[in-house]
C-alpha positions as a LaTeX table, in Angstrom:
\begin{tabular}{lrrr}
\hline
Residue & $x$ (\AA) & $y$ (\AA) & $z$ (\AA) \\
\hline
Met1 & 61.75 & 6.18 & $-9.96$ \\
Thr2 & 58.32 & 5.19 & $-8.67$ \\
Ser3 & 55.64 & 5.13 & $-11.36$ \\
Pro4 & 52.49 & 7.29 & $-11.01$ \\
Ala5 & 50.42 & 4.12 & $-10.70$ \\
Ala6 & 52.45 & 3.02 & $-7.69$ \\
Ile7 & 51.81 & 6.36 & $-6.02$ \\
Glu8 & 48.10 & 6.68 & $-6.77$ \\
Thr9 & 47.14 & 3.16 & $-5.64$ \\
Phe10 & 47.49 & 1.55 & $-2.24$ \\
Pro11 & 48.20 & $-2.13$ & $-1.49$ \\
Phe12 & 45.97 & $-3.35$ & 1.33 \\
Pro13 & 47.10 & $-6.26$ & 3.52 \\
Ile14 & 45.72 & $-9.76$ & 3.11 \\
Ala15 & 44.33 & $-9.84$ & 6.65 \\
Thr16 & 42.74 & $-12.76$ & 8.45 \\
Pro17 & 39.11 & $-12.41$ & 9.62 \\
Glu18 & 40.40 & $-11.92$ & 13.17 \\
Gln19 & 42.77 & $-9.15$ & 12.07 \\
Gln20 & 40.01 & $-7.49$ & 10.05 \\
Ala21 & 37.70 & $-7.57$ & 13.07 \\
Arg22 & 40.40 & $-6.06$ & 15.30 \\
Ile23 & 41.09 & $-3.22$ & 12.86 \\
Arg24 & 37.38 & $-2.56$ & 12.38 \\
Asp25 & 36.76 & $-2.50$ & 16.14 \\
Leu26 & 39.57 & $-0.02$ & 16.79 \\
Ala27 & 38.47 & 2.23 & 13.94 \\
Glu28 & 34.94 & 2.28 & 15.36 \\
Gln29 & 36.30 & 3.10 & 18.82 \\
Ile30 & 38.28 & 6.03 & 17.39 \\
Asp31 & 35.24 & 7.33 & 15.53 \\
Ala32 & 33.02 & 7.03 & 18.61 \\
His33 & 35.60 & 8.76 & 20.83 \\
Arg34 & 35.95 & 11.71 & 18.45 \\
Lys35 & 32.21 & 12.13 & 18.08 \\
Arg36 & 31.73 & 11.96 & 21.84 \\
Val37 & 34.27 & 14.66 & 22.75 \\
Leu38 & 33.28 & 16.96 & 19.88 \\
Ala39 & 29.61 & 16.73 & 20.86 \\
Ala40 & 30.47 & 17.46 & 24.50 \\
His41 & 32.62 & 20.54 & 23.77 \\
Asp42 & 31.54 & 22.97 & 21.04 \\
Glu43 & 34.91 & 24.73 & 21.16 \\
Leu44 & 36.81 & 21.62 & 20.11 \\
Thr45 & 37.55 & 20.84 & 16.47 \\
Leu46 & 38.85 & 17.71 & 14.80 \\
Thr47 & 41.81 & 19.65 & 13.44 \\
Gly48 & 42.62 & 20.91 & 16.95 \\
Leu49 & 42.51 & 17.39 & 18.39 \\
Tyr50 & 44.89 & 16.03 & 15.78 \\
Asn51 & 47.28 & 18.99 & 16.02 \\
Val52 & 47.66 & 18.18 & 19.72 \\
Leu53 & 47.96 & 14.49 & 18.92 \\
Glu54 & 50.86 & 15.17 & 16.56 \\
Lys55 & 52.65 & 17.19 & 19.22 \\
Leu56 & 52.17 & 14.34 & 21.69 \\
Lys57 & 53.71 & 11.92 & 19.21 \\
Ala58 & 56.65 & 14.26 & 18.69 \\
Gly59 & 57.13 & 14.73 & 22.44 \\
Ala60 & 56.71 & 18.49 & 22.04 \\
Glu61 & 55.57 & 20.73 & 24.89 \\
Leu62 & 51.93 & 21.82 & 24.73 \\
Thr63 & 50.79 & 25.42 & 25.04 \\
Thr64 & 48.15 & 26.41 & 27.60 \\
Lys65 & 45.47 & 26.30 & 24.91 \\
Glu66 & 46.68 & 22.92 & 23.69 \\
Lys67 & 46.64 & 21.54 & 27.24 \\
Leu68 & 42.95 & 22.49 & 27.49 \\
Ile69 & 42.26 & 20.72 & 24.19 \\
His70 & 44.25 & 17.73 & 25.45 \\
Asp71 & 42.22 & 17.49 & 28.65 \\
Lys72 & 38.75 & 18.18 & 27.21 \\
Gly73 & 39.30 & 16.04 & 24.13 \\
Leu74 & 40.95 & 13.19 & 26.04 \\
Val75 & 43.68 & 13.24 & 23.40 \\
Ala76 & 45.75 & 10.75 & 25.39 \\
Val77 & 42.94 & 8.22 & 24.87 \\
Leu78 & 42.81 & 9.10 & 21.17 \\
Lys79 & 46.57 & 8.55 & 20.91 \\
Ser80 & 46.34 & 5.18 & 22.64 \\
Leu81 & 43.62 & 4.04 & 20.24 \\
His82 & 45.61 & 5.17 & 17.21 \\
Asp83 & 48.72 & 3.41 & 18.53 \\
Glu84 & 46.70 & 0.20 & 18.88 \\
Leu85 & 45.28 & 0.64 & 15.38 \\
Asp86 & 48.77 & 1.19 & 13.92 \\
Ala87 & 49.96 & $-1.98$ & 15.63 \\
Ala88 & 46.97 & $-3.96$ & 14.35 \\
Val89 & 47.55 & $-2.79$ & 10.76 \\
Leu90 & 51.28 & $-3.61$ & 10.92 \\
Asp91 & 50.35 & $-7.06$ & 12.24 \\
Ala92 & 48.00 & $-7.55$ & 9.27 \\
Tyr93 & 50.86 & $-6.76$ & 6.89 \\
Gly94 & 53.22 & $-9.03$ & 8.83 \\
Trp95 & 55.54 & $-6.10$ & 9.55 \\
Thr96 & 55.62 & $-6.20$ & 13.35 \\
Asp97 & 59.35 & $-5.44$ & 13.20 \\
Leu98 & 58.31 & $-1.85$ & 12.41 \\
Met99 & 56.08 & $-1.61$ & 15.46 \\
Pro100 & 57.36 & 1.16 & 17.78 \\
Gly101 & 57.42 & 0.71 & 21.52 \\
Pro102 & 57.38 & 3.37 & 24.26 \\
Ser103 & 59.28 & 6.57 & 23.54 \\
Thr104 & 62.57 & 6.94 & 25.40 \\
Gly105 & 62.39 & 10.74 & 25.43 \\
Ser106 & 65.47 & 10.93 & 23.23 \\
Gly107 & 63.62 & 11.15 & 19.94 \\
Arg108 & 63.85 & 7.38 & 19.53 \\
Ala109 & 61.52 & 4.53 & 20.36 \\
Glu110 & 62.25 & 1.01 & 21.50 \\
Asn111 & 61.15 & $-1.60$ & 19.01 \\
Pro112 & 59.75 & $-4.61$ & 20.95 \\
Val113 & 60.63 & $-7.07$ & 18.16 \\
Arg114 & 64.12 & $-5.83$ & 17.36 \\
Gly115 & 64.94 & $-5.01$ & 20.98 \\
Glu116 & 66.77 & $-1.87$ & 19.95 \\
Leu117 & 66.27 & 1.89 & 19.76 \\
Val118 & 65.16 & 3.09 & 16.35 \\
Glu119 & 64.54 & 6.46 & 14.73 \\
Pro120 & 60.81 & 6.92 & 13.92 \\
Arg121 & 61.72 & 8.56 & 10.60 \\
Leu122 & 63.81 & 5.57 & 9.58 \\
Met123 & 60.93 & 3.25 & 10.42 \\
Glu124 & 58.55 & 5.40 & 8.36 \\
Gln125 & 60.98 & 5.34 & 5.44 \\
Thr126 & 61.22 & 1.55 & 5.63 \\
Leu127 & 57.43 & 1.31 & 5.78 \\
Leu128 & 57.04 & 3.47 & 2.66 \\
Glu129 & 59.64 & 1.41 & 0.81 \\
Arg130 & 57.79 & $-1.81$ & 1.66 \\
Leu131 & 54.45 & $-0.37$ & 0.57 \\
Val132 & 55.90 & 0.70 & $-2.78$ \\
Ala133 & 57.49 & $-2.75$ & $-3.25$ \\
Leu134 & 54.22 & $-4.47$ & $-2.36$ \\
Asn135 & 52.31 & $-2.22$ & $-4.72$ \\
Thr136 & 54.73 & $-3.06$ & $-7.55$ \\
Gln137 & 54.15 & $-6.74$ & $-6.81$ \\
Arg138 & 50.37 & $-6.28$ & $-6.93$ \\
Leu139 & 50.63 & $-4.40$ & $-10.24$ \\
Ala140 & 52.58 & $-7.31$ & $-11.71$ \\
Glu141 & 49.91 & $-9.74$ & $-10.45$ \\
Glu142 & 47.11 & $-7.69$ & $-12.00$ \\
Ala143 & 48.97 & $-7.57$ & $-15.31$ \\
Gln144 & 48.74 & $-11.38$ & $-15.27$ \\
Gly145 & 45.02 & $-11.29$ & $-14.48$ \\
His146 & 45.23 & $-11.95$ & $-10.73$ \\
Ile147 & 43.28 & $-9.24$ & $-8.91$ \\
Arg148 & 43.02 & $-9.16$ & $-5.12$ \\
Trp149 & 39.59 & $-7.58$ & $-4.72$ \\
Leu150 & 39.13 & $-5.62$ & $-1.51$ \\
Arg151 & 35.33 & $-6.04$ & $-1.64$ \\
Pro152 & 34.75 & $-8.83$ & $-4.18$ \\
Asp153 & 30.95 & $-8.94$ & $-3.84$ \\
Phe154 & 30.78 & $-5.24$ & $-4.67$ \\
Gln155 & 33.76 & $-4.81$ & $-7.03$ \\
Asn156 & 33.49 & $-8.09$ & $-8.94$ \\
Pro157 & 29.85 & $-9.25$ & $-8.86$ \\
Gln158 & 30.31 & $-10.94$ & $-12.25$ \\
Ala159 & 32.31 & $-13.70$ & $-10.54$ \\
Ala160 & 29.13 & $-14.85$ & $-8.79$ \\
Gln161 & 27.33 & $-15.08$ & $-12.14$ \\
Ala162 & 29.88 & $-17.17$ & $-14.03$ \\
Ser163 & 27.18 & $-19.63$ & $-15.05$ \\
Ile164 & 25.49 & $-16.99$ & $-17.21$ \\
Gly165 & 28.62 & $-15.88$ & $-18.98$ \\
Leu166 & 29.70 & $-13.00$ & $-16.75$ \\
Gly167 & 32.49 & $-14.83$ & $-14.92$ \\
Leu168 & 36.25 & $-14.95$ & $-15.27$ \\
Ser169 & 38.10 & $-16.25$ & $-18.27$ \\
Gly170 & 40.71 & $-18.96$ & $-17.99$ \\
Ser171 & 43.41 & $-16.30$ & $-17.55$ \\
Gly172 & 41.58 & $-14.79$ & $-14.58$ \\
Gln173 & 40.50 & $-11.71$ & $-16.52$ \\
Arg174 & 36.91 & $-10.52$ & $-16.56$ \\
Asn175 & 34.72 & $-11.25$ & $-19.60$ \\
Glu176 & 31.96 & $-8.75$ & $-20.19$ \\
His177 & 29.77 & $-7.47$ & $-22.96$ \\
Pro178 & 30.32 & $-3.82$ & $-23.99$ \\
Asp179 & 26.79 & $-3.05$ & $-22.78$ \\
Asp180 & 27.74 & $-4.35$ & $-19.33$ \\
Ala181 & 30.72 & $-2.01$ & $-19.20$ \\
Thr182 & 28.52 & 0.93 & $-20.19$ \\
Ser183 & 25.98 & 0.01 & $-17.54$ \\
Arg184 & 28.63 & $-0.26$ & $-14.83$ \\
Ala185 & 30.19 & 3.05 & $-15.84$ \\
Ser186 & 26.78 & 4.70 & $-15.56$ \\
Ser187 & 26.33 & 3.19 & $-12.10$ \\
Ala188 & 29.72 & 4.53 & $-11.04$ \\
Arg189 & 28.63 & 8.03 & $-12.01$ \\
Ala190 & 25.33 & 7.71 & $-10.16$ \\
Pro191 & 26.51 & 9.30 & $-6.87$ \\
Leu192 & 27.24 & 12.57 & $-8.69$ \\
Gln193 & 23.74 & 12.64 & $-10.17$ \\
Gln194 & 21.87 & 12.30 & $-6.88$ \\
Ala195 & 19.81 & 15.20 & $-5.57$ \\
Ala196 & 21.63 & 17.63 & $-3.29$ \\
Gln197 & 21.34 & 16.83 & 0.41 \\
Gln198 & 20.94 & 19.16 & 3.37 \\
Trp199 & 24.25 & 20.28 & 4.85 \\
Pro200 & 24.62 & 18.40 & 8.17 \\
Ser201 & 24.37 & 20.43 & 11.36 \\
Thr202 & 27.18 & 18.77 & 13.33 \\
Leu203 & 30.89 & 18.51 & 12.54 \\
Pro204 & 31.11 & 14.70 & 12.72 \\
Asp205 & 28.18 & 14.40 & 10.29 \\
Gln206 & 29.75 & 17.01 & 8.00 \\
Leu207 & 33.02 & 15.06 & 7.92 \\
Ala208 & 31.20 & 11.82 & 7.24 \\
Ala209 & 29.05 & 13.33 & 4.46 \\
Val210 & 31.98 & 14.90 & 2.58 \\
Ala211 & 34.12 & 11.74 & 3.01 \\
Arg212 & 31.27 & 9.60 & 1.65 \\
Ile213 & 30.93 & 11.76 & $-1.48$ \\
Leu214 & 34.68 & 11.66 & $-2.11$ \\
Thr215 & 34.72 & 7.88 & $-1.67$ \\
Asp216 & 31.73 & 7.32 & $-3.98$ \\
Ser217 & 32.94 & 9.69 & $-6.68$ \\
Pro218 & 34.75 & 8.02 & $-9.61$ \\
Thr219 & 36.65 & 11.24 & $-10.36$ \\
Ala220 & 38.44 & 13.93 & $-8.36$ \\
Gln221 & 36.27 & 16.81 & $-7.17$ \\
Thr222 & 36.78 & 20.55 & $-6.82$ \\
Glu223 & 35.45 & 22.34 & $-3.75$ \\
Ala224 & 32.68 & 23.84 & $-5.91$ \\
Gln225 & 31.66 & 20.39 & $-7.14$ \\
Leu226 & 31.60 & 19.09 & $-3.58$ \\
Ala227 & 29.51 & 22.05 & $-2.43$ \\
Ala228 & 26.99 & 21.36 & $-5.21$ \\
Asn229 & 26.10 & 18.12 & $-3.41$ \\
Phe230 & 24.62 & 20.09 & $-0.51$ \\
Thr231 & 22.00 & 22.73 & 0.18 \\
Gly232 & 21.61 & 24.98 & 3.18 \\
Lys233 & 21.52 & 28.55 & 4.41 \\
Gly234 & 24.32 & 30.47 & 6.02 \\
Arg235 & 28.06 & 30.37 & 5.43 \\
Trp236 & 28.45 & 26.59 & 5.54 \\
Lys237 & 30.47 & 26.55 & 2.29 \\
Tyr238 & 33.28 & 28.38 & 4.06 \\
Arg239 & 33.73 & 25.31 & 6.30 \\
Leu240 & 34.56 & 23.05 & 3.38 \\
Pro241 & 38.32 & 23.85 & 3.34 \\
Asp242 & 38.58 & 23.00 & 7.05 \\
Ile243 & 36.52 & 19.85 & 6.57 \\
Leu244 & 38.78 & 18.73 & 3.72 \\
Ala245 & 41.91 & 19.55 & 5.71 \\
Ala246 & 40.65 & 17.44 & 8.61 \\
Leu247 & 39.82 & 14.54 & 6.30 \\
Glu248 & 43.29 & 14.81 & 4.76 \\
Ala249 & 44.85 & 14.63 & 8.23 \\
Leu250 & 42.79 & 11.50 & 8.89 \\
Gly251 & 43.84 & 9.92 & 5.62 \\
Arg252 & 40.28 & 10.06 & 4.29 \\
Ala253 & 40.99 & 12.62 & 1.53 \\
Arg254 & 43.87 & 13.51 & $-0.76$ \\
Arg255 & 44.48 & 16.86 & $-2.46$ \\
Leu256 & 45.84 & 16.67 & $-5.99$ \\
Asp257 & 48.30 & 19.15 & $-7.48$ \\
Asp258 & 45.48 & 20.84 & $-9.45$ \\
Gly259 & 43.51 & 21.54 & $-6.25$ \\
Arg260 & 40.93 & 18.81 & $-6.72$ \\
Trp261 & 40.18 & 16.22 & $-4.04$ \\
Met262 & 39.91 & 12.43 & $-4.01$ \\
Gly263 & 38.80 & 9.99 & $-1.33$ \\
\hline
\end{tabular}
């Protein structure tokens, strides 16, 4: 059975600078494409775009309404960018054998590395198994004091100040005074103590603002707590569920069993 820690954490790849740049570039292209089509067509929504995208991936037939969303939102372009991003991420993990090729129309896809037809669900299952195994490996490393910081300058600034007694011990674990821990904990809570901001007027900005609060928050948030971060007139609070659903579809938010949200 997978432990809760293995489920709630995510093992990032140890990517080269070139791989990081490729992933970053594709992510920025996706973000720019979505913003561009949503700004050009008020009737389009992020949820609508990704519902059509999922049907394209499944090879399902689009309805008349979905065809309009497909054409106006250039969903084929969005799909191509996401396919490239998936391939870049798999390359960073060193798992190119899980990279799908063109669909054959039979519910299978040709894997360019294996040279055989594979079931997408089986590939997804293998991917999840590898992520869990990698996460278990990382947990074992951290138990021994070896931490692979994702953003070392931000997450482990003490390492840069080893000369003044805030560095790593011989075992690789962090040494810190209790006052330092209290100070850092207070800093982590700072985003929740900031003054409320004006609710953004456009959907892309709304998505970005809510995602940023979820990412900065050290604890899970209810919809009411998220709403307290914003001010504004009108019925903007009623958009929060749709905003959160869109962020969940994008992998930018996760809903817990108790209804709270995390980034």
